[in-house]
OpenMM code with the backbone's topology and positions (N, CA, C; nanometers):
from openmm import Vec3, app, unit

residues = "GLU CYS GLU GLY ARG ILE VAL PHE LEU SER PRO PRO ARG CYS ARG TYR CYS LEU ARG PRO LEU SER ILE ASN SER SER GLY LEU CYS GLN GLU CYS SER ARG LYS ILE TYR PRO TYR GLN ARG LEU ILE SER ALA THR ALA TYR GLY GLU PRO ILE ALA GLY LEU ILE HIS LEU PHE LYS TYR ASN ASN CYS ASP TYR LEU ALA GLY PHE PHE SER SER LEU ILE ALA LYS HIS LEU SER LYS ILE GLY PHE ASN PRO ASN ARG TYR GLN LEU ILE THR PRO VAL PRO LEU HIS LYS ASP LYS LEU LYS ILE ARG GLY TYR ASN GLN ALA GLY LEU LEU SER LYS LEU LEU SER ASN TYR PHE LYS ILE PRO PHE ARG ASP ASP ILE ILE SER ASN THR ASN ILE ARG PRO SER GLN THR LYS LEU HIS LYS GLU GLU ARG GLU LYS ASN VAL GLN GLY VAL PHE VAL VAL ARG GLU GLY LEU GLN ASP LYS ASN ILE ILE LEU VAL ASP ASP ILE PHE THR THR GLY SER THR".split()
positions = [
    Vec3(0.6786, -0.9790, -2.2996),
    Vec3(0.6827, -0.8356, -2.2751),
    Vec3(0.6051, -0.8006, -2.1474),
    Vec3(0.4864, -0.8588, -2.1323),
    Vec3(0.4058, -0.8319, -2.0121),
    Vec3(0.4767, -0.8803, -1.8870),
    Vec3(0.5322, -1.0015, -1.8930),
    Vec3(0.5973, -1.0576, -1.7756),
    Vec3(0.7140, -0.9706, -1.7295),
    Vec3(0.7817, -0.9067, -1.8224),
    Vec3(0.8924, -0.8183, -1.7888),
    Vec3(0.8486, -0.6937, -1.7132),
    Vec3(0.7202, -0.6604, -1.7190),
    Vec3(0.6685, -0.5422, -1.6489),
    Vec3(0.6192, -0.5733, -1.5072),
    Vec3(0.6197, -0.7005, -1.4693),
    Vec3(0.5740, -0.7388, -1.3350),
    Vec3(0.6804, -0.6993, -1.2330),
    Vec3(0.6381, -0.6311, -1.1269),
    Vec3(0.7285, -0.5893, -1.0196),
    Vec3(0.7176, -0.6913, -0.9057),
    Vec3(0.8235, -0.7675, -0.8846),
    Vec3(0.8266, -0.8659, -0.7766),
    Vec3(0.8736, -0.7992, -0.6478),
    Vec3(0.8183, -0.8421, -0.5353),
    Vec3(0.8486, -0.7828, -0.4050),
    Vec3(0.9540, -0.8662, -0.3340),
    Vec3(1.0788, -0.8366, -0.3603),
    Vec3(1.1892, -0.9123, -0.3027),
    Vec3(1.2305, -0.8557, -0.1677),
    Vec3(1.2826, -0.9415, -0.0793),
    Vec3(1.3289, -0.8971, 0.0520),
    Vec3(1.4490, -0.8015, 0.0376),
    Vec3(1.4783, -0.7260, 0.1409),
    Vec3(1.4115, -0.7214, 0.2709),
    Vec3(1.2894, -0.6297, 0.2696),
    Vec3(1.1825, -0.6776, 0.3310),
    Vec3(1.0567, -0.6030, 0.3413),
    Vec3(0.9981, -0.6237, 0.4808),
    Vec3(0.9183, -0.5284, 0.5228),
    Vec3(0.8506, -0.5388, 0.6523),
    Vec3(0.7610, -0.6634, 0.6507),
    Vec3(0.7657, -0.7401, 0.7563),
    Vec3(0.6896, -0.8649, 0.7631),
    Vec3(0.5390, -0.8444, 0.7709),
    Vec3(0.4927, -0.7220, 0.8004),
    Vec3(0.3496, -0.6952, 0.8122),
    Vec3(0.2907, -0.6117, 0.6986),
    Vec3(0.3664, -0.5192, 0.6438),
    Vec3(0.3096, -0.4299, 0.5422),
    Vec3(0.3834, -0.4336, 0.4095),
    Vec3(0.4988, -0.4970, 0.4050),
    Vec3(0.5817, -0.5142, 0.2854),
    Vec3(0.6532, -0.3876, 0.2381),
    Vec3(0.6613, -0.2856, 0.3242),
    Vec3(0.7437, -0.1700, 0.2876),
    Vec3(0.8890, -0.2168, 0.2761),
    Vec3(0.9637, -0.1610, 0.1802),
    Vec3(1.1060, -0.1977, 0.1696),
    Vec3(1.1818, -0.1591, 0.2970),
    Vec3(1.2786, -0.2417, 0.3351),
    Vec3(1.3607, -0.2179, 0.4535),
    Vec3(1.5079, -0.2165, 0.4151),
    Vec3(1.5902, -0.1638, 0.5033),
    Vec3(1.7343, -0.1710, 0.4818),
    Vec3(1.7806, -0.3130, 0.5136),
    Vec3(1.8945, -0.3481, 0.4655),
    Vec3(1.9469, -0.4843, 0.4823),
    Vec3(1.9589, -0.5230, 0.6300),
    Vec3(2.0004, -0.4318, 0.7155),
    Vec3(2.0249, -0.4631, 0.8570),
    Vec3(1.9050, -0.4351, 0.9462),
    Vec3(1.7861, -0.4383, 0.8941),
    Vec3(1.6677, -0.4053, 0.9735),
    Vec3(1.6228, -0.5252, 1.0572),
    Vec3(1.5275, -0.4995, 1.1468),
    Vec3(1.4747, -0.6043, 1.2348),
    Vec3(1.3620, -0.6840, 1.1697),
    Vec3(1.3260, -0.6504, 1.0482),
    Vec3(1.2146, -0.7178, 0.9821),
    Vec3(1.0848, -0.6415, 0.9939),
    Vec3(1.0875, -0.5274, 1.0662),
    Vec3(0.9685, -0.4437, 1.0823),
    Vec3(1.0011, -0.2997, 1.0466),
    Vec3(0.9066, -0.2330, 0.9821),
    Vec3(0.9217, -0.0894, 0.9598),
    Vec3(0.8831, -0.0178, 1.0892),
    Vec3(0.9144, 0.1096, 1.0992),
    Vec3(0.8849, 0.1847, 1.2214),
    Vec3(0.7359, 0.1856, 1.2533),
    Vec3(0.6528, 0.2060, 1.1518),
    Vec3(0.5084, 0.2127, 1.1743),
    Vec3(0.4537, 0.0805, 1.2281),
    Vec3(0.4949, -0.0287, 1.1700),
    Vec3(0.4432, -0.1596, 1.2113),
    Vec3(0.4969, -0.2041, 1.3468),
    Vec3(0.6117, -0.1537, 1.3868),
    Vec3(0.6669, -0.1920, 1.5170),
    Vec3(0.5811, -0.1393, 1.6321),
    Vec3(0.4910, -0.0453, 1.6044),
    Vec3(0.4042, 0.0124, 1.7083),
    Vec3(0.2636, -0.0481, 1.7055),
    Vec3(0.2396, -0.1483, 1.6222),
    Vec3(0.1057, -0.2057, 1.6079),
    Vec3(0.1069, -0.3549, 1.6401),
    Vec3(-0.0112, -0.4064, 1.6630),
    Vec3(-0.0287, -0.5507, 1.6821),
    Vec3(-0.1073, -0.6025, 1.5616),
    Vec3(-0.0609, -0.7109, 1.5041),
    Vec3(-0.1242, -0.7673, 1.3853),
    Vec3(-0.1781, -0.9066, 1.4154),
    Vec3(-0.2868, -0.9449, 1.3478),
    Vec3(-0.3454, -1.0778, 1.3710),
    Vec3(-0.2770, -1.1885, 1.2905),
    Vec3(-0.1709, -1.1559, 1.2221),
    Vec3(-0.0965, -1.2549, 1.1444),
    Vec3(0.0516, -1.2381, 1.1740),
    Vec3(0.1289, -1.3445, 1.1474),
    Vec3(0.2719, -1.3424, 1.1773),
    Vec3(0.3558, -1.2849, 1.0646),
    Vec3(0.3068, -1.3015, 0.9414),
    Vec3(0.3870, -1.2573, 0.8284),
    Vec3(0.2990, -1.2436, 0.7064),
    Vec3(0.3278, -1.1417, 0.6285),
    Vec3(0.2605, -1.1206, 0.5010),
    Vec3(0.3617, -1.1460, 0.3905),
    Vec3(0.3208, -1.2239, 0.2931),
    Vec3(0.4043, -1.2432, 0.1748),
    Vec3(0.3178, -1.2128, 0.0540),
    Vec3(0.3678, -1.1293, -0.0317),
    Vec3(0.3024, -1.1013, -0.1589),
    Vec3(0.4093, -1.1127, -0.2663),
    Vec3(0.3783, -1.1818, -0.3726),
    Vec3(0.4776, -1.2029, -0.4770),
    Vec3(0.5032, -1.0774, -0.5587),
    Vec3(0.3980, -1.0021, -0.5877),
    Vec3(0.4135, -0.8874, -0.6772),
    Vec3(0.3447, -0.7637, -0.6238),
    Vec3(0.3873, -0.6505, -0.6774),
    Vec3(0.3179, -0.5248, -0.6511),
    Vec3(0.1897, -0.5245, -0.7331),
    Vec3(0.0920, -0.4471, -0.6863),
    Vec3(-0.0351, -0.4375, -0.7572),
    Vec3(-0.0243, -0.3248, -0.8597),
    Vec3(0.0011, -0.3622, -0.9815),
    Vec3(0.0124, -0.2686, -1.0934),
    Vec3(-0.0036, -0.3482, -1.2211),
    Vec3(-0.0035, -0.2807, -1.3316),
    Vec3(-0.0197, -0.3532, -1.4580),
    Vec3(0.1081, -0.4289, -1.4923),
    Vec3(0.0949, -0.5464, -1.5479),
    Vec3(-0.0234, -0.6133, -1.5986),
    Vec3(-0.0982, -0.6969, -1.4937),
    Vec3(-0.0451, -0.7071, -1.3717),
    Vec3(-0.1062, -0.7916, -1.2678),
    Vec3(-0.2487, -0.7473, -1.2352),
    Vec3(-0.2696, -0.6168, -1.2170),
    Vec3(-0.4022, -0.5666, -1.1772),
    Vec3(-0.5088, -0.6075, -1.2788),
    Vec3(-0.4802, -0.5931, -1.4061),
    Vec3(-0.5758, -0.6314, -1.5099),
    Vec3(-0.6024, -0.7812, -1.5113),
    Vec3(-0.4978, -0.8593, -1.4901),
    Vec3(-0.5139, -1.0049, -1.4872),
    Vec3(-0.5957, -1.0498, -1.3660),
    Vec3(-0.5727, -0.9856, -1.2505),
    Vec3(-0.6520, -1.0196, -1.1320),
    Vec3(-0.7987, -0.9863, -1.1564),
    Vec3(-0.8246, -0.8737, -1.2207),
    Vec3(-0.9631, -0.8367, -1.2513),
    Vec3(-1.0285, -0.9433, -1.3414),
    Vec3(-0.9564, -0.9880, -1.4427),
    Vec3(-1.0094, -1.0942, -1.5297),
    Vec3(-1.0323, -1.2223, -1.4501),
    Vec3(-0.9382, -1.2561, -1.3647),
    Vec3(-0.9444, -1.3772, -1.2819),
    Vec3(-1.0686, -1.3757, -1.1928),
    Vec3(-1.0978, -1.2614, -1.1310),
    Vec3(-1.2084, -1.2527, -1.0364),
    Vec3(-1.3437, -1.2297, -1.1019),
    Vec3(-1.3485, -1.1459, -1.2037),
    Vec3(-1.4781, -1.0966, -1.2516),
    Vec3(-1.5141, -1.1362, -1.3945),
    Vec3(-1.4234, -1.2003, -1.4674),
    Vec3(-1.4520, -1.2345, -1.6065),
    Vec3(-1.4411, -1.3837, -1.6345),
    Vec3(-1.4612, -1.4650, -1.5302),
    Vec3(-1.4657, -1.6098, -1.5468),
    Vec3(-1.3366, -1.6679, -1.6047),
    Vec3(-1.2241, -1.6052, -1.5736),
    Vec3(-1.0947, -1.6538, -1.6234),
    Vec3(-1.0245, -1.7355, -1.5153),
    Vec3(-1.0921, -1.8411, -1.4702),
    Vec3(-1.0371, -1.9239, -1.3633),
    Vec3(-0.9066, -1.9923, -1.4026),
    Vec3(-0.8823, -2.0075, -1.5327),
    Vec3(-0.7587, -2.0690, -1.5805),
    Vec3(-0.6348, -1.9874, -1.5414),
    Vec3(-0.6527, -1.8594, -1.5061),
    Vec3(-0.5394, -1.7776, -1.4635),
    Vec3(-0.4831, -1.8227, -1.3287),
    Vec3(-0.5549, -1.9081, -1.2580),
    Vec3(-0.5039, -1.9618, -1.1311),
    Vec3(-0.3699, -2.0318, -1.1526),
    Vec3(-0.3548, -2.1015, -1.2619),
    Vec3(-0.2282, -2.1691, -1.2915),
    Vec3(-0.1137, -2.0711, -1.3089),
    Vec3(-0.1388, -1.9642, -1.3817),
    Vec3(-0.0366, -1.8608, -1.4016),
    Vec3(0.0010, -1.7960, -1.2694),
    Vec3(-0.1005, -1.7525, -1.1929),
    Vec3(-0.0731, -1.6852, -1.0662),
    Vec3(-0.0038, -1.7773, -0.9661),
    Vec3(-0.0501, -1.9012, -0.9552),
    Vec3(0.0113, -1.9918, -0.8573),
    Vec3(0.1558, -2.0224, -0.8953),
    Vec3(0.1874, -2.0301, -1.0243),
    Vec3(0.3270, -2.0547, -1.0621),
    Vec3(0.4138, -1.9328, -1.0309),
    Vec3(0.3606, -1.8119, -1.0512),
    Vec3(0.4343, -1.6903, -1.0125),
    Vec3(0.4617, -1.6903, -0.8622),
    Vec3(0.3576, -1.7217, -0.7843),
    Vec3(0.3705, -1.7226, -0.6380),
    Vec3(0.4703, -1.8286, -0.5936),
    Vec3(0.4574, -1.9498, -0.6479),
    Vec3(0.5467, -2.0596, -0.6083),
    Vec3(0.6924, -2.0267, -0.6415),
    Vec3(0.7176, -1.9719, -0.7601),
    Vec3(0.8551, -1.9345, -0.7973),
    Vec3(0.9091, -1.8277, -0.7032),
    Vec3(0.8252, -1.7292, -0.6726),
    Vec3(0.8679, -1.6216, -0.5842),
    Vec3(0.8981, -1.6753, -0.4437),
    Vec3(0.8088, -1.7588, -0.3903),
    Vec3(0.8299, -1.8143, -0.2579),
    Vec3(0.9582, -1.8970, -0.2521),
    Vec3(0.9830, -1.9761, -0.3540),
    Vec3(1.1058, -2.0558, -0.3586),
    Vec3(1.2284, -1.9649, -0.3635),
    Vec3(1.2194, -1.8581, -0.4388),
    Vec3(1.3314, -1.7640, -0.4549),
    Vec3(1.3649, -1.6918, -0.3238),
    Vec3(1.2638, -1.6621, -0.2405),
    Vec3(1.2891, -1.5880, -0.1166),
    Vec3(1.3134, -1.6787, 0.0036),
    Vec3(1.3268, -1.8089, -0.0196),
    Vec3(1.3613, -1.9012, 0.0875),
    Vec3(1.2451, -1.9468, 0.1740),
    Vec3(1.1267, -1.9457, 0.1199),
    Vec3(1.0078, -1.9919, 0.1913),
    Vec3(1.0249, -2.1380, 0.2305),
    Vec3(0.9915, -2.1707, 0.3569),
    Vec3(1.0028, -2.3076, 0.4063),
    Vec3(0.8627, -2.3658, 0.4289),
    Vec3(0.8125, -2.4478, 0.3376),
    Vec3(0.6770, -2.5031, 0.3513),
    Vec3(0.6618, -2.5986, 0.4692),
    Vec3(0.7705, -2.6523, 0.5210),
    Vec3(0.7628, -2.7481, 0.6315),
    Vec3(0.7179, -2.6848, 0.7626),
    Vec3(0.7135, -2.5519, 0.7693),
    Vec3(0.6714, -2.4821, 0.8911),
    Vec3(0.5200, -2.4740, 0.9039),
    Vec3(0.4469, -2.5187, 0.8017),
    Vec3(0.3017, -2.4967, 0.7980),
    Vec3(0.2257, -2.6283, 0.7969),
    Vec3(0.1161, -2.6308, 0.8741),
    Vec3(0.0332, -2.7511, 0.8815),
    Vec3(-0.0843, -2.7477, 0.7844),
    Vec3(-0.1269, -2.6278, 0.7453),
    Vec3(-0.2445, -2.6149, 0.6585),
    Vec3(-0.2306, -2.4945, 0.5666),
    Vec3(-0.3019, -2.5012, 0.4549),
    Vec3(-0.3188, -2.3860, 0.3677),
    Vec3(-0.4690, -2.3742, 0.3414),
    Vec3(-0.5210, -2.2525, 0.3519),
    Vec3(-0.6650, -2.2311, 0.3378),
    Vec3(-0.6915, -2.0986, 0.2667),
    Vec3(-0.7995, -2.0912, 0.1916),
    Vec3(-0.8331, -1.9645, 0.1257),
    Vec3(-0.9217, -1.8767, 0.2126),
    Vec3(-0.9182, -1.7461, 0.1859),
    Vec3(-1.0207, -1.6578, 0.2409),
    Vec3(-1.1499, -1.7002, 0.1718),
    Vec3(-1.2523, -1.7334, 0.2485),
    Vec3(-1.3747, -1.7846, 0.1854),
    Vec3(-1.4606, -1.6744, 0.1246),
    Vec3(-1.5338, -1.7117, 0.0218),
    Vec3(-1.6376, -1.6252, -0.0346),
    Vec3(-1.7701, -1.6613, 0.0322),
    Vec3(-1.8585, -1.5663, 0.0418),
    Vec3(-1.9937, -1.5976, 0.0878),
    Vec3(-2.0572, -1.6896, -0.0156),
    Vec3(-2.1428, -1.7814, 0.0293),
    Vec3(-2.2020, -1.8810, -0.0618),
    Vec3(-2.2771, -1.8161, -0.1778),
    Vec3(-2.3394, -1.6994, -0.1562),
    Vec3(-2.4107, -1.6323, -0.2663),
    Vec3(-2.3131, -1.5787, -0.3718),
    Vec3(-2.2004, -1.5219, -0.3268),
    Vec3(-2.0989, -1.4737, -0.4217),
    Vec3(-2.0344, -1.5913, -0.4945),
    Vec3(-2.0139, -1.7013, -0.4219),
    Vec3(-1.9559, -1.8213, -0.4823),
    Vec3(-2.0478, -1.8754, -0.5915),
    Vec3(-2.1772, -1.8736, -0.5650),
    Vec3(-2.2744, -1.9216, -0.6630),
    Vec3(-2.2713, -1.8353, -0.7895),
    Vec3(-2.2599, -1.7044, -0.7730),
    Vec3(-2.2562, -1.6126, -0.8874),
    Vec3(-2.1269, -1.6282, -0.9660),
    Vec3(-2.0125, -1.6285, -0.8952),
    Vec3(-1.8824, -1.6349, -0.9619),
    Vec3(-1.8525, -1.7749, -1.0146),
    Vec3(-1.8968, -1.8765, -0.9414),
    Vec3(-1.8721, -2.0140, -0.9836),
    Vec3(-1.7472, -2.0756, -0.9237),
    Vec3(-1.6621, -1.9950, -0.8644),
    Vec3(-1.5392, -2.0437, -0.8017),
    Vec3(-1.4867, -1.9378, -0.7066),
    Vec3(-1.4073, -1.9836, -0.6106),
    Vec3(-1.3375, -1.8932, -0.5199),
    Vec3(-1.1946, -1.8826, -0.5714),
    Vec3(-1.1565, -1.7660, -0.6192),
    Vec3(-1.0239, -1.7489, -0.6778),
    Vec3(-0.9133, -1.7800, -0.5761),
    Vec3(-0.9324, -1.7431, -0.4492),
    Vec3(-0.8333, -1.7745, -0.3466),
    Vec3(-0.8280, -1.9255, -0.3227),
    Vec3(-0.9426, -1.9919, -0.3366),
    Vec3(-0.9470, -2.1371, -0.3230),
    Vec3(-0.8693, -2.2074, -0.4327),
    Vec3(-0.8834, -2.1583, -0.5555),
    Vec3(-0.8074, -2.2179, -0.6662),
    Vec3(-0.6574, -2.2019, -0.6436),
    Vec3(-0.6161, -2.0823, -0.6025),
    Vec3(-0.4738, -2.0590, -0.5748),
    Vec3(-0.4251, -2.1490, -0.4609),
    Vec3(-0.5039, -2.1585, -0.3553),
    Vec3(-0.4667, -2.2406, -0.2396),
    Vec3(-0.4453, -2.3861, -0.2775),
    Vec3(-0.5374, -2.4401, -0.3574),
    Vec3(-0.5259, -2.5814, -0.3976),
    Vec3(-0.3985, -2.6052, -0.4775),
    Vec3(-0.3707, -2.5175, -0.5719),
    Vec3(-0.2508, -2.5341, -0.6546),
    Vec3(-0.1230, -2.5186, -0.5715),
    Vec3(-0.1212, -2.4210, -0.4804),
    Vec3(-0.0040, -2.4034, -0.3936),
    Vec3(0.0104, -2.5201, -0.2963),
    Vec3(-0.1011, -2.5735, -0.2500),
    Vec3(-0.1000, -2.6914, -0.1636),
    Vec3(-0.0325, -2.8081, -0.2356),
    Vec3(-0.0698, -2.8309, -0.3588),
    Vec3(-0.0090, -2.9389, -0.4379),
    Vec3(0.1398, -2.9143, -0.4600),
    Vec3(0.1751, -2.7919, -0.4928),
    Vec3(0.3140, -2.7588, -0.5233),
    Vec3(0.4032, -2.7776, -0.4011),
    Vec3(0.3584, -2.7250, -0.2854),
    Vec3(0.4413, -2.7282, -0.1647),
    Vec3(0.4117, -2.8467, -0.0724),
    Vec3(0.3141, -2.9305, -0.1090),
    Vec3(0.2773, -3.0486, -0.0289),
    Vec3(0.2326, -3.0078, 0.1124),
    Vec3(0.1505, -2.9029, 0.1191),
    Vec3(0.0914, -2.8575, 0.2448),
    Vec3(-0.0569, -2.8944, 0.2378),
    Vec3(-0.1103, -2.9611, 0.3391),
    Vec3(-0.2519, -2.9998, 0.3329),
    Vec3(-0.3453, -2.8800, 0.3110),
    Vec3(-0.4399, -2.8975, 0.2195),
    Vec3(-0.5395, -2.7954, 0.1861),
    Vec3(-0.6668, -2.8213, 0.2646),
    Vec3(-0.7231, -2.7155, 0.3215),
    Vec3(-0.8544, -2.7245, 0.3867),
    Vec3(-0.9308, -2.5975, 0.3527),
    Vec3(-1.0538, -2.6127, 0.3096),
    Vec3(-1.1365, -2.4945, 0.2834),
    Vec3(-1.2575, -2.4892, 0.3767),
    Vec3(-1.2475, -2.5635, 0.4878),
    Vec3(-1.3593, -2.5679, 0.5822),
    Vec3(-1.3245, -2.5103, 0.7193),
    Vec3(-1.2129, -2.4406, 0.7326),
    Vec3(-1.1750, -2.3906, 0.8653),
    Vec3(-1.2177, -2.2453, 0.8891),
    Vec3(-1.2535, -2.1756, 0.7833),
    Vec3(-1.3066, -2.0394, 0.7962),
    Vec3(-1.4333, -2.0343, 0.7125),
    Vec3(-1.5375, -1.9733, 0.7684),
    Vec3(-1.6583, -1.9545, 0.6887),
    Vec3(-1.6924, -1.8066, 0.6834),
    Vec3(-1.7568, -1.7703, 0.5758),
    Vec3(-1.8000, -1.6330, 0.5523),
    Vec3(-1.9503, -1.6301, 0.5798),
    Vec3(-1.9895, -1.5625, 0.6871),
    Vec3(-2.1272, -1.5703, 0.7336),
    Vec3(-2.2173, -1.4572, 0.6834),
    Vec3(-2.1592, -1.3530, 0.6288),
    Vec3(-2.2389, -1.2380, 0.5824),
    Vec3(-2.1947, -1.1942, 0.4444),
    Vec3(-2.2910, -1.1704, 0.3588),
    Vec3(-2.2572, -1.1122, 0.2295),
    Vec3(-2.2290, -0.9648, 0.2559),
    Vec3(-2.1271, -0.9137, 0.1936),
    Vec3(-2.0886, -0.7743, 0.2151),
    Vec3(-2.0521, -0.7108, 0.0828),
    Vec3(-2.0549, -0.5792, 0.0788),
    Vec3(-2.0132, -0.5130, -0.0454),
    Vec3(-1.8665, -0.5424, -0.0741),
    Vec3(-1.8288, -0.5332, -0.1996),
    Vec3(-1.6896, -0.5517, -0.2391),
    Vec3(-1.6017, -0.4503, -0.1667),
    Vec3(-1.4826, -0.4921, -0.1304),
    Vec3(-1.3864, -0.4036, -0.0642),
    Vec3(-1.3209, -0.3078, -0.1639),
    Vec3(-1.3367, -0.3336, -0.2916),
    Vec3(-1.2612, -0.2667, -0.3963),
    Vec3(-1.2589, -0.1147, -0.3861),
    Vec3(-1.3727, -0.0533, -0.3652),
    Vec3(-1.3790, 0.0926, -0.3692),
    Vec3(-1.3873, 0.1569, -0.2301),
    Vec3(-1.3617, 0.0793, -0.1257),
    Vec3(-1.3735, 0.1309, 0.0104),
    Vec3(-1.2395, 0.1815, 0.0640),
    Vec3(-1.2456, 0.2800, 0.1536),
    Vec3(-1.1276, 0.3312, 0.2221),
    Vec3(-1.0941, 0.2385, 0.3386),
    Vec3(-0.9756, 0.2559, 0.3981),
    Vec3(-0.9267, 0.1676, 0.5046),
    Vec3(-1.0288, 0.1487, 0.6171),
    Vec3(-1.0826, 0.2576, 0.6703),
    Vec3(-1.1769, 0.2477, 0.7815),
    Vec3(-1.3046, 0.1741, 0.7392),
    Vec3(-1.3502, 0.2011, 0.6163),
    Vec3(-1.4701, 0.1345, 0.5649),
    Vec3(-1.4441, -0.0148, 0.5451),
    Vec3(-1.3238, -0.0490, 0.5008),
    Vec3(-1.2872, -0.1898, 0.4813),
    Vec3(-1.2907, -0.2646, 0.6145),
    Vec3(-1.2365, -0.2001, 0.7181),
    Vec3(-1.2339, -0.2640, 0.8498),
    Vec3(-1.3753, -0.2899, 0.9007),
    Vec3(-1.4647, -0.1922, 0.8868),
    Vec3(-1.6041, -0.2098, 0.9291),
    Vec3(-1.6748, -0.3141, 0.8429),
    Vec3(-1.6430, -0.3161, 0.7143),
    Vec3(-1.7080, -0.4051, 0.6186),
    Vec3(-1.6843, -0.5527, 0.6497),
    Vec3(-1.5715, -0.5863, 0.7126),
    Vec3(-1.5420, -0.7274, 0.7398),
    Vec3(-1.5657, -0.7685, 0.8851),
    Vec3(-1.6025, -0.6740, 0.9708),
    Vec3(-1.6267, -0.7091, 1.1114),
    Vec3(-1.7408, -0.8097, 1.1224),
    Vec3(-1.7138, -0.9188, 1.1926),
    Vec3(-1.8151, -1.0209, 1.2158),
    Vec3(-1.8494, -1.1054, 1.0950),
    Vec3(-1.7742, -1.0951, 0.9880),
    Vec3(-1.8046, -1.1681, 0.8649),
    Vec3(-1.7478, -1.3100, 0.8673),
    Vec3(-1.6296, -1.3267, 0.9251),
    Vec3(-1.5619, -1.4566, 0.9205),
    Vec3(-1.5709, -1.5277, 1.0550),
    Vec3(-1.5949, -1.6585, 1.0475),
    Vec3(-1.5969, -1.7434, 1.1658),
    Vec3(-1.4900, -1.8500, 1.1456),
    Vec3(-1.4034, -1.8658, 1.2468),
    Vec3(-1.2940, -1.9628, 1.2388),
    Vec3(-1.3301, -2.0842, 1.3235),
    Vec3(-1.3064, -2.1992, 1.2679),
    Vec3(-1.3349, -2.3260, 1.3365),
    Vec3(-1.2480, -2.3405, 1.4619),
    Vec3(-1.3009, -2.4070, 1.5611),
    Vec3(-1.2278, -2.4337, 1.6864),
    Vec3(-1.1154, -2.5350, 1.6623),
    Vec3(-1.0196, -2.5378, 1.7549),
    Vec3(-0.9153, -2.6397, 1.7532),
    Vec3(-0.7988, -2.6112, 1.6613),
    Vec3(-0.7754, -2.4864, 1.6274),
    Vec3(-0.6657, -2.4537, 1.5376),
    Vec3(-0.5497, -2.3846, 1.6090),
    Vec3(-0.5573, -2.3777, 1.7418),
    Vec3(-0.4505, -2.3153, 1.8173),
    Vec3(-0.3191, -2.3875, 1.7905),
    Vec3(-0.2112, -2.3126, 1.7960),
    Vec3(-0.0753, -2.3661, 1.7797),
    Vec3(-0.0503, -2.4284, 1.6427),
    Vec3(-0.1269, -2.3895, 1.5448),
    Vec3(-0.1033, -2.4360, 1.4080),
    Vec3(-0.0559, -2.3174, 1.3237),
    Vec3(0.0426, -2.3428, 1.2419),
    Vec3(0.0860, -2.2423, 1.1454),
    Vec3(0.0062, -2.2650, 1.0178),
    Vec3(-0.0742, -2.1669, 0.9829),
    Vec3(-0.1672, -2.1792, 0.8713),
    Vec3(-0.1388, -2.0698, 0.7697),
    Vec3(-0.1346, -2.1073, 0.6451),
    Vec3(-0.1220, -2.0089, 0.5373),
    Vec3(-0.2624, -1.9722, 0.4927),
    Vec3(-0.2920, -1.8447, 0.4988),
    Vec3(-0.4200, -1.7915, 0.4537),
    Vec3(-0.3959, -1.7229, 0.3196),
    Vec3(-0.4639, -1.7698, 0.2160),
    Vec3(-0.4419, -1.7183, 0.0808),
    Vec3(-0.5561, -1.6266, 0.0406),
    Vec3(-0.5196, -1.5101, -0.0098),
    Vec3(-0.6148, -1.4170, -0.0690),
    Vec3(-0.5540, -1.3670, -0.1986),
    Vec3(-0.6352, -1.3085, -0.2827),
    Vec3(-0.5851, -1.2642, -0.4120),
    Vec3(-0.5173, -1.1274, -0.4066),
    Vec3(-0.5649, -1.0396, -0.3192),
    Vec3(-0.5102, -0.9046, -0.3097),
    Vec3(-0.4988, -0.8673, -0.1625),
    Vec3(-0.3883, -0.8028, -0.1268),
    Vec3(-0.3719, -0.7460, 0.0067),
    Vec3(-0.3648, -0.5952, -0.0102),
    Vec3(-0.4579, -0.5255, 0.0553),
    Vec3(-0.4585, -0.3793, 0.0475),
    Vec3(-0.4346, -0.3221, 0.1861),
    Vec3(-0.5292, -0.3397, 0.2771),
    Vec3(-0.5174, -0.2821, 0.4112),
    Vec3(-0.4975, -0.3881, 0.5185),
    Vec3(-0.5210, -0.5144, 0.4886),
    Vec3(-0.5132, -0.6195, 0.5882),
    Vec3(-0.6426, -0.6384, 0.6657),
    Vec3(-0.7470, -0.5693, 0.6277),
    Vec3(-0.8738, -0.5788, 0.7000),
    Vec3(-0.9318, -0.7198, 0.6948),
    Vec3(-0.9243, -0.7842, 0.5808),
    Vec3(-0.9766, -0.9208, 0.5695),
    Vec3(-0.9008, -1.0129, 0.6614),
] * unit.nanometer
topology = app.Topology()
chain = topology.addChain("A")
for resn in residues:
    res = topology.addResidue(resn, chain)
    for name in ("N", "CA", "C"):
        topology.addAtom(name, app.Element.getBySymbol(name[0]), res)
């Protein structure tokens, strides 16, 4: 019953914000065609609503790390269904948690998802190419502008990654600030 309530985000959608598009579109919505983005494509398997929102909350804040298997299988099925080509990517990596948050939570939920997706799609996993250098407040209750300020200067990317197609995994996409 719960699974039937999950809203999957099927194409065609804007490659940057996931707004629905018409069949004959260029892959970009009007708003995104006027902006520059630091990523080539956004893929999200589902809309953020119940029951997904509650499960993500349990996954992140209630020590339900076992939900990584459920989420990664949803993501893998969705990616396969929309024609995702894993051969285009050299690495898969999670958005890192600050070491203090990692110590409290005990695991990086994006890291668990990344490892499982790496195994499924046979894409090499690396969790050492981005580091989180500053502990910051949770993005959960912040507005877009606050989110952007909250992550400035937080992440450091390792040298030597130019010309690599890398999948960056996070648990939730809201504004793209991370």
